[in-house]
N, C-alpha and C positions, 0 to 999 in steps of 0.2 A: 504493499499500499504505500509506504513511504517511497518506494523507487518510483512507483507510478506517478506519484505527486510532483516529483522532481522532474520526471520526463515530460509532463505535460505543461510544466512551468507554472502551476496553479498556487504553488505553495507560497504565502506570504514570506517576505524576506525574515520576518521576526521569527516566524515558526521554522523556517530553515536553519536559522542560527540555533534556535533551542534544541530542535532534534538532532542536529548534527553534533552540538555539545554532549547531549545524553549518550549518543552511540558512541562517540569517542571516549567518553569517560567509562563507559562500561567496557569497552574493548581494553582500555589501559587497566582496569582494575582485575579484569579477567586474565590479564597477561599476554593477550594477543598481540599487542605491539612491541613486547619485549626482544623478541628476536631481531626485529626490525632495528630497534634502538641500539642491540648489540652490535650489529652490521655498521651502523653509523659510527660508534664509538671506535670500532677498530679501523675504520677508514681515517678518523681523526687521529688516532694514535700513530697511523702511518706517517702523518705528516708532521706529527711532533716527535718522532722517533729519536731516542739519544742513548747514550751508553750508560752502563751501570757505573755506580760511584767506584767500585773496586773494593769497598769496605767489607764485602763478604765475599768469601772464597769458598767455592764449590769442590768437594772431594768426590768425584763422580763413580759410582759403581756402574760402569757402562760395559757395552758389549767387549770392547778391548780389555777391560779389567778382568772379565770373566773367562776370556779365553786364556789370559795369563796366570789367573790364580786358580781356576776351577769353577765349576758347577756352584750355581747360587742355591741355597744359603751358605754362606762360608762359615768355617768353625770360628767361634768367637775369638779365638787367640788372634785372628787377624784384625778384628776391631780393636783388641786390646793394643796390639802393635801401633795400629793408627794413631791411637789416643797417646801413647808414648812419645811417638816421633813427633806429632803435632805440637804436643805440650813442650817438648824439648826445643822446637823450633821457635816458639814464642807465640803461640796462637793466644789470642785474647780469651777466646771461649770457643770450645769445641761442642757443637750441636749435631744431634742425630736425627735424621728423618727415617731412621730405622728402628722398629720397635723391638723391646726385649721383654716381652710378657710371658713367656714359657720357658722351662728348663730345657738345656741342650747338654752336652757332655759335660759333666761336673768339672772336670780339670779345666776345659775352656772357660766356664762360667766363672770359676774361681779367679783365672787369669783375667778376665774382664773387669771383674768386681775389683781386683787389686789395682788394676791400670786407672780406674775411675777414682779410686781413693787417692791414688799418688797424684793425680792430675789435679784434683780440686776445681777443675775449670770444665766440667762436662755437664751439658744439659740433655736428659733424656726425653723422648717425646711421649704424650699420652694421646692416643687416637680418639676420633669422633667424626663420624662422618654422616651429612645429611644429603639425600638426594632429591630429585624432583617432586618425589611424593611427600616430602616433608619429614619422613621418618628418620630418626637419628639413632645411630648404631654406636652404643658407648663400649669402650674397652676398659680393661682392669688397670692398665698402667704397667709400667716396668716391675719386674720382681724386685722384693725389697732388698736382696743383696747388692742389687745395682743402684736403686733410688736412694739408698741410705747416705751415699756420700756425693750424690749428684743433684743438681737443679732439675725442676721439671716444667715443661712448657707444652702447650697444646698444639697438635697439628690438626685441630678439628676444622673441617671445611663444609661448604654446603655447594653441591654442583647442580647446574641445570640439565636441561634436556640433551644439550650438547655436549656433556660432560666438562663444561667449563666453569670455573670458579671465579666470580666477578668481586665478591667481597669476602674479606676475612674478619674474624672476631678480634677485638683488642685482648679479650680474656674469656675464659669460660669457667664454668664451675665443674669440677671432677672431684668426686667422692668427698664433697663438703669442703673442698679447697678451692680458692680462687687461682687459677693459673693463667699467666699471659700466654697468648700464641707465641709460636716461635718467631713469627714475623716481627711482633712488637719487642719481644726479647731481644733479638739481635740489633733492633733499632734502637734500643734504650729507652723505649716508650714506657712510662708509668702505667701500672695497672689501671684500667678504666673499663665501664661498661660500653655496650654497643659494638658496632662494626665500621669497617671502612672499606671505600673502594679501591681496589688496586689498580695502579696506574700502569697498564701494559703497554705505554710508549717507551717504556725501557726495555732496550732490545737483550732478551736473555741470552743471546750468543756472545754478548760482550761481558758477561760475569767471568770473572777469573775462575779457570777451572784446572783441577790437578787430577790425573788419572789415580784411581784408588790403589791400583797395583804399585804405582810409582812411590805412594806414600808407604805402604807395605815394606818395599824393598828399600826404602831410604834414598831413592833416586829422584829427589826432587829439591828445588832451591828454598831453604829456610825463609828467605827474605819475602816470599810470596806469601807467607802466612804470618809472619811477625805482626804483633800488635793487631791483628785482624780477627774478626769472627769467622770460623769455619764451620760449615755445615756437610756432613756426610749424608749422602743419599744416592739412590738409584736412578738410573736413566737408561734403561734398558727394556725395549718392548718385551721381550721374554720373560723378563722378572715380573712385569706388571707395574702397577702404580702410576699409570700413564694418563694424563688429562690433555684436555684441549687447551693449549695456551692461546687466548685470542689474538689473532694476527699472525701466528707463527706455526700452529699446527700441534700435533701430539707430541708432548714432551713429559719428562718425569715430573712427579708431583713436588718434588723438592723445589722446583722453579717457582712454584707459586708462592711458597714462604719466602724465598729470596727476593723476589719482586715485590712482595709486600713489605719486606724489610726496606727496601730502595724507596718504596712509597713514603714510609713512615720518616725514613732519614731526611726525604726532601721537604718535610713540613708536615702539618695536620690537614689530612684530607677532609673535604666538607661536601657532603652529598646533598644538595637542595631539591633533588627529585624532580617532578614532572610539573608540578602545579604552577610555579612561577612563570614557566615559558608558556603553559597551556594559557594562563590569564592573560599574558601579553598579546598571544595570538588571538584570543577572544576580542580584546580591545581594539587591535589593528583591523580585525574582521568587521568589527561593528563600524568603526570609522571608514572603512572601505565601502561598505554597503550603502552609507549614507551620501556617497559621492554618486552624482550623477552621470559624470562623464567616464566612459570605459577606460580611457587612458589613465586616469586618476586612480582609478580602482586597480588597474594593472600594476602601476607604480607602487602602490601599498602593498598589494599581494607579493610582488616579486621581492620588495624591500624585507618584507616579512619572513619570507622564505629563505632569502640570502642571510638574514640575521640569524635565523635557526640553523643554518649550516655553518656560518663562520664563528658566531659568538661562542659555542661551546669550545672551540678550539682554543680560543684566548683564554676562558675561565679554566679550563682543565690544565693549561700551562701553569696555573697557580694552584693547581690540586682543588679546584671547585667544581664538583661534577654535577651536570645538569643533563636531565632528559628531555628530549625535544621531540620525540616521534609523535606524541599526541598533539602538540602544537603544529608540526608539520602536516599532519593528518587533516587537522582542523582547517587550516589555510588552504592546502590543496583541494579539499572537498568542496568548500564554499566557492573557491575562485573557479574550480571546473563546473559547478552548476551554474554559477552565474554566467561564465562564458558560454557554456552550451546554450543558455536562454538567449544570450546576445546573438550566437551563431544562428539560432533557429530563425531570429526575427530578419537576418540579412539576406534570406531569400534561398533560391534553388540552384544557385550558379557557383561553380568553382571560382574563387577569387583569383586564382593564377592564370589559369587558361580561359577562363569565360565559357568553357563547356558546363552544360547541365549537369547537376551532380547526381547522386544515387538516390537523394530524397526527391529529385524532380522525376526520376525514374519511376519510383514507388508511386508518385502522385500521377502518372501518366495515364493510368488505366488502360493500357494497350490490351489488344485482343489476346484472349488466352490461347488461341491457336497459333500465335507466333512463338518462334523459338528464341530463347535468350542465348547469346553467346557473350562470354566473359573472357577477357585476356588479362593475364597478369604478367607486368614486368618483374620477374622474380629479383632483380638485382637493382631495383628502382631506387631505394634508398642509398644503397652503396653508391652508385652512380652519381646520385644527387650530393652526397657528401664530397665527393671528389671534384666537383665543379665549381667555377668561380661563383661568387654570390649573384643572385637574380638571374641564373641561367636555367631555373626550372621551366620557364615558359619556352624556351628554345627544345628543350628535352621533350616536352609534351607535344609540340608542334611536329617533331619529328616521328614520334609514335603515331600520332594522328594522321599524318601523311600517308603512312604505310597501311593503317587500317582502313583507309578510305579508298585504296586502290581497288578499282572496279566499280565503285559505287560512290561518286563524289559526294552524293545528297545524303549518304548514311547519316543518321543521328547518333553520336557517340555520347554516353555518359560517364564521367569521370569520377572514380572514388579515391580513397586516400591509399597512399602506398603504391601506386602504379597499377590501379584498376581501371579498365576501360570495358564497358558494356554497351552492346546495341541489341536491336531485335532484328529478327530475319525470317524470312517466310519459312515455315517448317516443313514445307514440301520440297524444298531445294536440297539437292545432294551437297552435304558439308564436307565430305572429305576432301575433293580437290580444292574447295574454296579455301579450308582453313589451312591444308598443306601449303597452298600458294602463298597466303599471308605469312605463314611461318618461315617460309623460304626467304621472304623479303627482309626478315630480321637477321639473316645470316650476314648481309653487309652491314659494316660498322655505320652507326649514325655519326654525324659531326656536329659537336655543340661547342661553340666557342672556338672553332678552329681545331679541336681535341677530338680524334677518333673514339668513339665509345661503342663497345659490344654490349648489346641488350640481349638477355636471356628471357624468352617469353614461354608462356604455355596457354592453352585455351580450354575452356570448359563448355559444354553445351547442354543446355535444357531444353528439350523439346516441349511444344505446347501441351499443356495439362490442366486440369480443373484446381490445381492447388493455387493457394494465394501468391500474388506477385512477390511478396517477401520470401515466401519459401523457395520459390522457383529461382530467384535471384541468388540466394544462399546455396541452392543445388548447383547451380552453374559454376559459383566460385569454388566449391568443395571439389567438383570435377576438375578445375583447373589445378587445384591443390594436388589431386591425386595422380594427375598427369606429370606434375614436376617430381612427385615422390617416386613415380615408376619409371621416371627417365622417358616419357612420351611427350610428343608435341601437343596433343590434344586429347580430350577424353569426353564421353557422353556421360550424363547422368539422367537416366531414363527409367523411373520406378517400374513403369509397366514392362519394360523389356527386361529388366533384370528379374522380374517375377515370372516371365514367360517360360514355362517348362519345357516347351516344344523346343526353344533355343538351347537350353541346357542339353537336350537329349541329343540335338543335332550338332553341337559344337565339336564334338571328335571327330565325326566324319568331315565336317566341313574344315577342321585343322589339317586332316591328311590332304584333302584337296589344296587347301591354301599353300601347303608346302610344295606341291607341283606347280601351282601357278605363281611362285615367287612372291606370295603376299606376307610369307614368314621371313623375317631378317635376322640377322645377329648384331647386337650391340656390344662394345667392350668397355668395361668399367677398369680403369687403371688401378694397380696396386702399386703401393708406395713402400720401399725399403727404408724402414724408420732410421736405421744406423746411418746409411748414406745419404737420406732424403733424395733418392732417386727413383723414377718410375722403372720397375723392373720386370713389369708383367702386367697381364689383365684377365679378368674373368669374362667368358663369352656367355651372353645372355640372349635366350630367345626373345623376339618381338614380333608381334602379330598384329597388322592392321586390317581390319575386316572392310571390304568396300562399302558396306552399309552402316555397319554399327562401329566404324572407327578402331581406334587402338584397344586392343583387348589386353586386361592386365595379364602379365605373365603368371602372378599368383593364382589366377583363375584357371587358364587353360592348362597350365603344367601340372597343377594338383589334380585336375581332372583326368588328364592322360595317364598320370601315376596311379590313380585310385582305379583305373579301368584297364591297366595293363597295356595302354596304348601309347606308351612313351618311348618305344624303340625307334620309330620312323623319326621322331622330332630329335633324337639324342644324335642318331646317325647324321642327320642333316647339320646340326650344331657342329658336330665333331669335325665334319669335312670342311666347314667355313673356318672353324677356329684353327685348324691345324695348317689349312692354306693360307690363313693371315699370319700366324705365327712364324711359318717358314719364310715369307715375304719379308717380314720385320727383321728376323735374323739374318738374312742376307745383306743387311745394311752394316753389319760388323759387330754389333753390340747384342749381348745375350738378352734375350726376351722370353720370358715364360708365359705361357697360356693354360688357363684352368678352364675346365669344363664339367658342368654338373652331370653326375650318373647317379641315376636311382639305383637303390640296392637292389630292387626288384630285377634288374638286368643282369645281376651277377650269376644267375642261373642259366644264362644263355652261353652255351658252350662255344659259340663261335665268337664271342666278344674279343678275346685276345688276338685271334687271327685278324680280325677286321681292323682292330686299333693298330697292331703292327704292320699291316699292308698299307693302311692309310699314313703311318709315319714314314715308310719307306718310299710311297710314292711321291711324297712331297718333300723328302730328303730332310725331315726335322729330327734332330737328336731326341730320343725317348724321354729324357731326363728334363726336357723343356716343356712337356705336357703333364699337367697335373689333374687328375680326376678327383673331383670333389663328390664325395658320397653323400646322398640324400636318404632319408628314411632309413637310417642305420640301427634303429633300436633293436631289431632282432638278429643283428650280424652277430654278436658275441656268440651266440649258440648255434649258429648255422654253419656247419662244417664245410659244405659246399661252397657258400658265398666266400668263406675265408680262403678256401683253397684258389678261388678265381682271383682274390685280392692278391695272393701271393704270386700267382702266375703273371699277373699284370706287373706287379713289382719286379718280377724276374727279367722281363722284356726292358726294363728300364724306367718304365712310368712312374711317376710319383702319386701317391694317394693322400687324400685330405679327408678328414672327418668334418662335414659340414654341419652348420647350426650346433656346434657343441654346447651342452648346457640345457637344451630343451627337452631332452630325453634321459638317457642313462649317462651318468657323469662320474664314474668311479674309476679308481686306479685298475683295477681288475678289468674292466671294460676296455681301458685303453691298451693295456697290455695284450689283450687278445686280439685286437685288430691291428694288422701290421702297416700302420700309416707313417707317412713322413712328416704330416703336419696336422694341426688342430685349428679348425676356423671356429672362433667364438661367436655365438649367435648375437645379431645385432641388438637384440632386445636387452642384453645385459650392457653392451657396450655403450648404447645410447643413454643408459641410466646412470653410469658411472660418476657423472659430475654431481649428481643430486641424491643418489641412492647409495649408501655404504654398503649395504649388502651386495649390490651389483658390483660395486668397485672390488669388495673383497673377493667375489666369485671370480672376476677377471684376473685380479693378481694371483690368486692361487692355482688358477687354470694354466697360466704362464708358467709359474714355479713348477708345477707338476709336470706339464709338457717339455720344459727344458730338462728337467731330471731324467726324463725318458729319451732324450736327445732329438726331440722333435721341435720343428719351427711352429710359430703361432701366428695366425692371421686374425686381426680383429676387423669384422664388417660393422657397417652401420656409423663409421667416423663422420659425423655431420658438423663438429663444432672444433675449433683450434684447441679449446681446453681439454677435450677428449684425447687428441693428439698429444697434448703436453704430459698427460697422465700415463699414456701407453709409453711414451719415451722414458718416464721415470721408472715404469714397470719393466722395462727391457723387452718390450714386446718386438716381434721381428718385422712383421709387415701389416700395413694399414691399409683399408679399403673403405670407400664411402663418399658421399657427396662432397666432403671437405677436400678429398683428394682428387676427385673428378667423377662426373655423372656418366652414366652408360652414353657411349658415343659411337658414331660410325668409324669405319676402319679408316677412312680418309682422315676424319677429325683426330684420331688417335696418332696417325702419322704426323700431322701437323703439331700435335702436342709434344710427341717425342723430339721433332725437329727444334722446336721452340726451347725444350729444356736443353738440348744439347748446345745450342747457341749460347744460351744463358750461363752453361758450365765452362764454356770456352772462354766467355767474357770475363 
């Protein structure tokens, strides 16, 4: 109801302010805004990043220490040795972020107790952890034989859903005794109630660090610890006690206490919360809505948003922490709603091009028997960002000129982000018409004297009884699907999709389409992550039906596999792919070609002979052909299929397990199938950036495959962030839209030639 009132523009401004304020306050109190607040603070910390003071030194039990000393936990005689050596070196105080709550070897316990007594400068920790659910886990504290001659301090923390700790207590109650936190104790802060915000602009990588093994062996410079507080803690993922350090990633929990101490050593942190900034935003908003001129409103809103972004950076430099997300949400919501109302009043014309916009299309009331064609310029925003200011009109003119070829009177409607829509007679054949339009965009546009390549796809919604809004959405979805499937255009026709006769006749039509050359092959490049070179491609079947247009490969290939009609299509793709690979390899550089092979074909006893003959006919070395096995779930227990894979390996062909992770994903499964490589399913790769379980799945698969001597291909690489993660994980090969979309052999040749020129340059 509230949204409907916003959209209709009927809500009085006072009510708009009131309801927005209520919603923002509720979102804040329920914690919805907190993750976004944390992200903003991390960004501000990046701009304020500075080095640690050096007054706290970390003795790190890290992976290197564990390799040198042995498996963790170590005998306590080693902690005793560290205490003796650090005390002798003049450490001001020796803190532990390692607990001593239970007995171990009696002799080792005695050695540790004696070392603590001799030093007189040891502070031991008392645990206490609270998670996102608010439940606190208390621990008994160190054994009396250790705590008798030591100080005690708390390492109690409260972590959020991200496993991050933003606040630390000054002190806690433990077993009826008030203890300072380790952070407060190291900073010399008197015991007081409450908590403080940790300043994560201090770079944890600049904290002075000594390898624990070096301390045990006495191979460290005493000057590094003389007169300083030293804390001994773990920083090893296999050991555990890892937390998310905002802005830096997963690190040992000991860093939380160190950065907390650095915060307190710099001054007294003050957290003023979200209310002051929110009240300021509310005041600015009220002042803005009283202004009748839009430019004055915009200046007030823009100034308010700028203040909310820049102000906290200045405050936090003085350890005054303020939450601004509620204020930003308030300003952005009101500004957006008022701006939307103003835009609605401005009419139905795109202000840049003068073309009617999509609102005009919706209001046109065009006949239902007309088809809607939508064109999406996929790289519109990217192109626009690279052009000089005020060049958008020239860009739009170039697009419009191409779309009006063949019909200068065609009425085009322009949407945001490179969307162009028009009506067409539904009885016209669309295939040749749209293919011709798509071919016009192969030639670079010239904007401001610069050659610009435009990537476009088309979506078609034929006339139907549905609302114009739904039909427009369907055409746009069809264009998106065409882009995703690497097609030039695609139909969205609900009646045809539900037509059972089409589904029944599709397979017979597919066989005939192969004979009529309606089926082609596209090649999607593969990138060697180590060398950053295109080293191969996957051959993908493409079918353009003369009436229905491009048919998604997921539709006709799956149907062919399910009905055991995949053989003819596979032979066709193999012939084209091997011929293409042979031609590409004649240029002098090694180039590998991959072809999908249904596991159902492994029972075909003539498969090995056909593949060998094909390779010989085109003079292609067998190791340059990879067969990617699909539908592999039943392979592990199928002796006949495994024998066929072995024979293919024997003639030199490489074998890949396709879509790994969607079915069986066990070590035993991988050992049974004699494959050269594993191809991780794109559903896991695409989710890596935002989904921790997907990221772990990919990382563990890479490690498992490498341990078995197999390469790993990651498909579905559509973002630079995904490629960066794969580099860190030491994946071998990447494939996806970020590397290159499926393309013709001619386009692939041009891509390789262009890459060679760049490498030479």
